[in-house]
N, C-alpha and C positions, 0 to 999 in steps of 0.2 A: 618209486614204489619198492617195498621190501619184498625179498624173496621169502617164501614160506616153506620151511622144512615139510617134506611130505608127511611125515608123522604128525606134526602140528596141524597141517591141513586136515588130516583125517579126524584129529581130535576136535578140531573146530566144526567140521561137518556133523560129527556125532553130537556135540553139545547143541548145535542148532536144532537138532531133531528131537531133543529132550524137552520135557515140560520144565517150567520155571522150578517147580517143586523138586524135580529130579536133579536139576543142575545145582540147586541149593545143597541137596543131600551129598551130591558128588563133592562140592566144595567143603562141606563139613568133614567128609572122609578124608580129603586131601590134607586139611588142617590137622586132623588127628594123627595121620601118617607122619607128617613133618613133626609134630609135637613129640611123638613117640621116639623118633629118631634124635631129636634135640635131647630129650631126657636121658636116652641111652649114651649120648656123647657126653653129657655132663656127668653121669655115673662113671664112665670110663675115665674121664680126666680127674674125677674127685671121688674115688670109691669110698672114702670116709664119711661122705655125706649121708645123712639119713633121708628118707624118702621126702619129709616135709622140707628139708633144706635143698634137696634137688628141685623141688617145686618152686621155692623161692628164688633160687638161681635162675630158673627158667623164666619166671616173671621178670626178674631184673634184666635179663638179656632182651626179652620182648620190649620192655620199657626204654632200654637204651636205643634199640632199633627204631622205636617210634620217635623218640626224641630227635634222633639223627634225620629221619625222614622229614620231621616238622621243620627243622633247620636248613633243609634243602642241602644238606652235606652231599647227598647223592643226586645225580642228575642223569637223565636219559642221554646216552651217547649213541650217535648213528654208527653203526656197526661198519659201514663203509669208510669211516674216518679213522679207524684204529691205526695206531702206529705198529709197524712190524719190525 
């Protein structure tokens, strides 16, 4: 059994008490927060890009991530088996 971080446990308890609609809305807000951070990172790395070009780069990165996941490049690793 995995140990759950106390903060994660609190979040899980909070999420269980929410309606499905509220959880969906929370997921959308999380996506928007991550999206905004990614866009800011792209702008910081490439300040010469227009807003449209930043959006294109964002979509390119998401597409690459999706392709990597589909090819099983990443896999779940048991945290207890990490090399130190």
